[in-house]
ZAMARGU-4260 file (C-alpha; in steps of 0.2 Angstrom, whole numbers, plus 5000, padded with zeros to 4 digits):
<rodrens>
0) 5029/4927/4831 | 5048/4926/4831 | 5049/4945/4827 | 5038/4949/4842 | 5048/4938/4852
5) 5065/4947/4847 | 5057/4962/4850 | 5054/4960/4867 | 5071/4951/4870 | 5079/4967/4864
10) 5068/4979/4875 | 5074/4968/4891 | 5091/4965/4886 | 5094/4980/4875 | 5104/4989/4869
15) 5092/5003/4864 | 5090/5019/4860 | 5087/5034/4873 | 5073/5040/4864 | 5065/5023/4861
20) 5066/5021/4881 | 5060/5038/4884 | 5044/5033/4874 | 5042/5016/4881 | 5042/5025/4899
25) 5030/5036/4892 | 5018/5024/4887 | 5020/5014/4903 | 5016/5029/4914 | 5000/5033/4902
30) 4993/5016/4903 | 4999/5009/4919 | 5000/5024/4931 | 4985/5035/4926 | 4970/5024/4931
35) 4962/5039/4942 | 4964/5050/4927 | 4956/5038/4915 | 4943/5036/4928 | 4942/5054/4931
40) 4939/5056/4911 | 4927/5042/4909 | 4916/5049/4923 | 4913/5065/4914 | 4908/5057/4897
45) 4890/5051/4892 | 4885/5033/4899 | 4883/5027/4882 | 4899/5028/4872 | 4899/5031/4853
50) 4911/5033/4840 | 4913/5051/4844 | 4919/5047/4863 | 4930/5034/4857 | 4939/5046/4846
55) 4941/5059/4860 | 4948/5045/4870 | 4960/5041/4856 | 4966/5059/4854 | 4968/5060/4874
60) 4978/5045/4875 | 4990/5053/4861 | 4989/5070/4869 | 4994/5063/4887 | 5008/5052/4877
65) 5015/5066/4868 | 5015/5078/4883 | 5024/5064/4894 | 5038/5061/4879 | 5040/5082/4879
70) 5042/5081/4899 | 5054/5067/4899 | 5064/5073/4884 | 5068/5090/4892 | 5072/5084/4910
75) 5081/5067/4904 | 5095/5076/4894 | 5112/5064/4892 | 5117/5057/4907 | 5102/5062/4917
80) 5091/5052/4908 | 5092/5036/4917 | 5092/5045/4934 | 5076/5055/4928 | 5067/5041/4922
85) 5068/5030/4937 | 5064/5044/4950 | 5049/5049/4937 | 5044/5029/4940 | 5045/5027/4957
90) 5037/5045/4960 | 5021/5038/4949 | 5021/5023/4958 | 5018/5031/4976 | 5006/5044/4969
95) 4995/5031/4959 | 4995/5021/4974 | 4987/5034/4985 | 4977/5042/4971 | 4970/5024/4966
100) 4968/5017/4983 | 4961/5035/4992 | 4955/5046/4977 | 4968/5057/4984 | 4974/5073/4972
105) 4994/5075/4974 | 4993/5095/4973 | 5003/5109/4982 | 4992/5109/4996 | 4994/5089/5000
110) 5013/5091/4998 | 5014/5105/5012 | 5002/5093/5024 | 5013/5077/5020 | 5030/5088/5025
115) 5021/5094/5040 | 5016/5077/5045 | 5024/5067/5059 | 5033/5051/5055 | 5019/5040/5064
120) 5006/5046/5052 | 5017/5043/5039 | 5019/5025/5045 | 4999/5023/5048 | 4999/5024/5027
125) 5013/5012/5025 | 5005/4994/5021 | 5008/4978/5015 | 4998/4984/4998 | 5007/4999/4999
130) 5023/4989/4997 | 5017/4976/4985 | 5011/4992/4974 | 5029/5002/4974 | 5037/4986/4971
135) 5028/4980/4956 | 5025/4997/4948 | 5040/5007/4952 | 5055/4997/4958 | 5053/4981/4946
140) 5052/4997/4930 | 5064/5006/4938 | 5077/4991/4940 | 5074/4987/4921 | 5078/5006/4917
145) 5094/5006/4928 | 5101/4988/4918 | 5095/4991/4901 | 5109/4997/4889 | 5107/5013/4880
150) 5116/5013/4862 | 5130/5024/4864 | 5130/5040/4853 | 5140/5056/4853 | 5133/5070/4862
155) 5129/5081/4846 | 5118/5068/4840 | 5110/5062/4855 | 5106/5080/4858 | 5098/5081/4839
160) 5088/5065/4841 | 5080/5070/4857 | 5075/5087/4852 | 5069/5078/4836 | 5059/5068/4847
165) 5052/5082/4858 | 5048/5092/4842 | 5040/5077/4835 | 5029/5074/4850 | 5025/5092/4851
170) 5018/5091/4834 | 5007/5075/4839 | 5002/5083/4853 | 4995/5099/4843 | 4988/5087/4831
175) 4978/5077/4844 | 4970/5092/4850 | 4967/5098/4832 | 4959/5081/4826 | 4945/5082/4840
180) 4946/5101/4843 | 4928/5103/4845 | 4926/5092/4858 | 4941/5093/4866 | 4938/5112/4869
185) 4920/5111/4874 | 4925/5097/4886 | 4939/5104/4894 | 4932/5120/4901 | 4920/5113/4911
190) 4932/5098/4917 | 4947/5107/4922 | 4949/5099/4938 | 4954/5082/4928 | 4969/5088/4925
195) 4975/5088/4943 | 4973/5068/4941 | 4988/5067/4928 | 5002/5056/4935 | 5016/5061/4938
200) 5015/5077/4927 | 5004/5087/4941 | 5012/5081/4957 | 5028/5084/4950 | 5021/5102/4944
205) 5014/5105/4963 | 5031/5100/4971 | 5039/5114/4961 | 5026/5125/4966 | 5029/5122/4984
210) 5049/5122/4982 | 5047/5139/4973 | 5035/5145/4987 | 5048/5140/5001 | 5063/5147/4994
215) 5054/5163/4989 | 5050/5166/5010 | 5055/5182/5014 | 5069/5182/5027 | 5073/5192/5041
220) 5057/5203/5037 | 5048/5209/5053 | 5033/5202/5057 | 5018/5212/5052 | 5009/5218/5068
225) 4991/5212/5068 | 4977/5223/5078 | 4989/5236/5086 | 4974/5246/5094 | 4969/5230/5102
230) 4964/5234/5121 | 4952/5227/5133 | 4936/5235/5136 | 4927/5237/5152 | 4922/5219/5161
235) 4913/5214/5175 | 4913/5197/5183 | 4924/5183/5187 | 4940/5178/5177 | 4937/5171/5160
240) 4943/5155/5153 | 4940/5151/5135 | 4945/5134/5129 | 4945/5132/5109 | 4947/5115/5104
245) 4953/5111/5087 | 4946/5095/5080 | 4956/5083/5068 | 4946/5076/5053 | 4928/5076/5061
250) 4914/5078/5049 | 4897/5084/5051 | 4888/5071/5045 | 4893/5057/5058 | 4889/5068/5072
255) 4872/5063/5080 | 4871/5080/5087 | 4869/5085/5069 | 4856/5073/5063 | 4868/5057/5060
260) 4856/5040/5064 | 4870/5033/5074 | 4872/5036/5094 | 4890/5046/5090 | 4887/5058/5103
265) 4880/5051/5117 | 4887/5060/5132 | 4887/5078/5123 | 4868/5074/5119 | 4865/5076/5139
270) 4874/5092/5141 | 4863/5106/5145 | 4865/5121/5136 | 4876/5114/5122 | 4875/5123/5106
275) 4879/5112/5090 | 4882/5123/5074 | 4872/5114/5058 | 4879/5123/5043 | 4898/5125/5046
280) 4912/5126/5033 | 4931/5123/5034 | 4944/5135/5028 | 4953/5120/5018 | 4952/5101/5018
285) 4968/5100/5027 | 4978/5104/5044 | 4990/5113/5035 | 4978/5125/5028 | 4963/5126/5040
290) 4973/5128/5056 | 4982/5143/5050 | 4969/5151/5042 | 4957/5150/5056 | 4967/5160/5067
295) 4974/5172/5055 | 4959/5184/5053 | 4961/5184/5033 | 4946/5173/5030 | 4946/5159/5018
300) 4942/5170/5003 | 4958/5180/5008 | 4968/5168/5015 | 4985/5161/5010 | 4998/5154/5018
305) 5011/5167/5015 | 5001/5181/5022 | 4997/5170/5037 | 5016/5166/5039 | 5021/5187/5038
310) 5008/5193/5051 | 5003/5189/5067 | 4987/5179/5071 | 4972/5178/5085 | 4984/5171/5098
315) 4997/5186/5097 | 4983/5198/5098 | 4976/5190/5113 | 4992/5189/5122 | 4997/5207/5118
320) 4982/5213/5129 | 4988/5205/5145 | 4979/5188/5142 | 4987/5171/5146 | 4988/5160/5130
325) 4992/5142/5130 | 4993/5128/5117 | 4992/5111/5121 | 4995/5099/5106 | 4993/5081/5104
330) 4993/5081/5086 | 5008/5086/5074 | 5010/5104/5078 | 5001/5121/5077 | 5007/5124/5058
335) 5016/5141/5064 | 5000/5147/5073 | 5008/5145/5091 | 5024/5150/5088 | 5024/5165/5099
340) 5015/5158/5114 | 5017/5145/5127 | 5015/5129/5122 | 5013/5110/5129 | 5018/5096/5115
345) 5009/5081/5122 | 5012/5070/5107 | 5025/5059/5115 | 5023/5060/5132 | 5026/5046/5144
350) 5010/5041/5150 | 5006/5023/5152 | 4987/5023/5152 | 4985/5034/5138 | 5002/5034/5128
355) 5012/5021/5118 | 5028/5023/5110 | 5019/5031/5095 | 5005/5043/5103 | 4994/5047/5115
360) 4976/5047/5117 | 4966/5065/5116 | 4962/5063/5135 | 4980/5068/5138 | 4975/5084/5134
365) 4965/5085/5148 | 4977/5077/5161 | 4986/5089/5172 | 4976/5103/5164 | 4982/5119/5172
370) 4968/5132/5176 | 4980/5141/5189 | 4980/5158/5179 | 4961/5158/5178 | 4960/5153/5197
375) 4973/5167/5200 | 4962/5179/5194 | 4969/5182/5176 | 4959/5178/5160 | 4966/5164/5149
380) 4966/5158/5132 | 4968/5137/5131 | 4969/5129/5114 | 4968/5110/5114 | 4973/5102/5098
385) 4968/5085/5096 | 4972/5069/5086 | 4955/5066/5083 | 4948/5056/5069 | 4965/5055/5060
390) 4966/5041/5046 | 4968/5030/5038 | 4972/5021/5055 | 4955/5026/5063 | 4956/5012/5076
395) 4971/5019/5084 | 4962/5035/5089 | 4953/5028/5103 | 4951/5016/5118 | 4945/4998/5118
400) 4930/5003/5128 | 4924/5014/5115 | 4924/5002/5104 | 4905/5004/5101 | 4903/5000/5081
405) 4908/4983/5075 | 4916/4975/5065 | 4929/4989/5064 | 4942/4992/5052 | 4958/4986/5064
410) 4972/4990/5051 | 4982/5002/5042 | 4977/4996/5023 | 4959/5002/5026 | 4957/4999/5006
415) 4957/4982/5012 | 4943/4983/5024 | 4924/4985/5018 | 4916/5003/5020 | 4906/4997/5034
420) 4920/4992/5044 | 4929/5009/5040 | 4913/5019/5043 | 4912/5008/5060 | 4931/5012/5065
425) 4929/5030/5060 | 4911/5033/5071 | 4922/5026/5086 | 4932/5040/5084 | 4920/5052/5085
430) 4912/5043/5100 | 4929/5044/5109 | 4928/5064/5104 | 4911/5065/5111 | 4919/5059/5128
435) 4933/5071/5127 | 4922/5085/5125 | 4912/5081/5139 | 4925/5077/5151 | 4932/5095/5147
440) 4914/5102/5151 | 4914/5092/5168 | 4932/5101/5172 | 4925/5117/5169 | 4908/5114/5177
445) 4918/5108/5192 | 4927/5126/5193 | 4911/5136/5191 | 4912/5144/5208 | 4929/5153/5203
450) 4928/5156/5184 | 4919/5158/5170 | 4922/5146/5156 | 4917/5146/5137 | 4922/5130/5125
455) 4922/5131/5109 | 4926/5117/5097 | 4928/5116/5078 | 4935/5102/5067 | 4951/5107/5055
460) 4942/5098/5042 | 4930/5084/5037 | 4935/5065/5030 | 4929/5056/5014 | 4924/5037/5018
465) 4923/5030/5002 | 4908/5040/4995 | 4912/5041/4975 | 4928/5030/4978 | 4935/5045/4988
470) 4944/5041/5006 | 4953/5052/5019 | 4954/5071/5014 | 4965/5084/5005 | 4955/5088/4989
475) 4957/5105/4982 | 4943/5114/4988 | 4935/5119/4973 | 4931/5100/4969 | 4930/5093/4988
480) 4913/5083/4992 | 4905/5092/5008 | 4912/5078/5019 | 4927/5086/5018 | 4922/5104/5020
485) 4906/5104/5030 | 4912/5101/5048 | 4905/5101/5066 | 4906/5116/5078 | 4898/5117/5096
490) 4899/5130/5109 | 4896/5128/5128 | 4896/5143/5140 | 4895/5139/5160 | 4880/5150/5168
495) 4892/5161/5174 | 4899/5167/5156 | 4882/5169/5150 | 4878/5181/5163 | 4894/5190/5162
500) 4893/5190/5142 | 4875/5196/5142 | 4870/5181/5131 | 4853/5173/5129 | 4853/5155/5127
505) 4837/5154/5118 | 4844/5166/5106 | 4861/5155/5105 | 4851/5140/5101 | 4839/5148/5087
510) 4857/5153/5078 | 4862/5137/5077 | 4856/5135/5060 | 4863/5150/5053 | 4878/5147/5040
515) 4896/5148/5049 | 4913/5145/5046 | 4931/5145/5053 | 4931/5164/5049 | 4921/5166/5063
520) 4933/5160/5075 | 4946/5177/5076 | 4930/5188/5081 | 4921/5178/5093 | 4936/5174/5102
525) 4939/5194/5101 | 4922/5196/5107 | 4921/5185/5121 | 4937/5193/5130 | 4928/5210/5125
530) 4944/5216/5115 | 4941/5232/5107 | 4951/5234/5088 | 4946/5239/5072 | 4948/5224/5067
535) 4934/5217/5076 | 4919/5212/5065 | 4903/5210/5075 | 4895/5202/5061 | 4906/5188/5063
540) 4906/5186/5080 | 4894/5170/5083 | 4888/5177/5100 | 4885/5197/5096 | 4868/5194/5090
545) 4863/5188/5105 | 4870/5200/5117 | 4858/5210/5127 | 4866/5224/5124 | 4876/5227/5107
550) 4894/5232/5110 | 4900/5242/5096 | 4919/5239/5089 | 4932/5249/5096
</rodrens>
């Protein structure tokens, strides 16, 4: 007993060797900061454990420890040891909080999404549980590392010991794999996604990937022109206004228009001629991916942020044909899509009725809506980017009169709420979006005598509300649940627009059950404005099959 007390006192007070400190931190990370990883591993194994499963877990524990020791030995060379260990402990505590509380995976897409999030959205994530978690699992161990005394050694001896430790850890890692190679290899191939939960190795790897991609962006390279042959085709009738509403974090599962048992779309349900598409897939699971993708024309299969950044998009093509283009934003920006068109940032607009010091409600998108270009006889493309159902503070996204489902989760730390409360708050955001879209249609209807109008609504991605212990969004697409990729998409055409477009409403209604995706937006908008170009793909135009006379691509 005295030996144990003496050992613990030595660990707390030091001095200890640098290699010993490295091993301690690695074991701490494996045991205390990888709950989500171990949970992900266990869910892939048979429900009833036998000796083989216990052996597998033991080998995996040894492998993970050894891998972390190698990583820390390489990064923490000489005087960098303490700063590296402190940084790793703090990073791991932040990552473990979001992974454990929300089922989030910290990959490159999530890092990009976080970097492009505004300060108020970040503030919604900070809560008392978050602070306590960081203090207990990050700050306290980091303080211990900072205060502990490391045995002084000549740099040659320190280098030799660190190299020996890394080499030994590598041998142990290989040995751990070899000890249960059959099960390890058979398990690893179908369960590749589990590696995404390793903390902090995968988040650090993703951060390096993002930094590399950012630094590799070509500077002063001319923008690649898109659809340079684009021109307006023959058009008859009044000016056309197309309003594309980009929803935020709305999932199809919670739209009553799409079969949800709750009346989450009470106003839209009364709108005649509204088409609600049933099987729509998003391009990504985050705004930073989905918004550039849907306007790029690349399609999900070919999309990359680099490609989208280096070329024009739908807005550029439409603008070049002489159509007025305006992007109105009540979110965290257009992610580069609106860089070359007129923009109206409403996110922090001063409006006592709709805004506070942090943000505005989505009705701000409709206030002062300028329809003068269309009223003056010019066609116009108007994009409205909603705040929508952005979490986790869902209760901030709607006014009190749309608090239809109670009790709601009216706090930032949603993990402290019941699933019922979280769902109630989320459903209230859908009810409010329902009102905003209906109000937009009313505005368009009020101008029906002077212009034709079309509204297209599609959410950028969905949201997990606790299914299988997962919350929020941003999981890698390959393993993301349908709640994050199955999104609502709506279309409404004024009577004048249906006539000028030559589309049959009954045909459109019948097409609502066909599979669709963000890939359809590019060509649908081109088709609405009768823009002729070789880039136009009739099979992706949502309305082409229902036009009375098929229009050939230019």
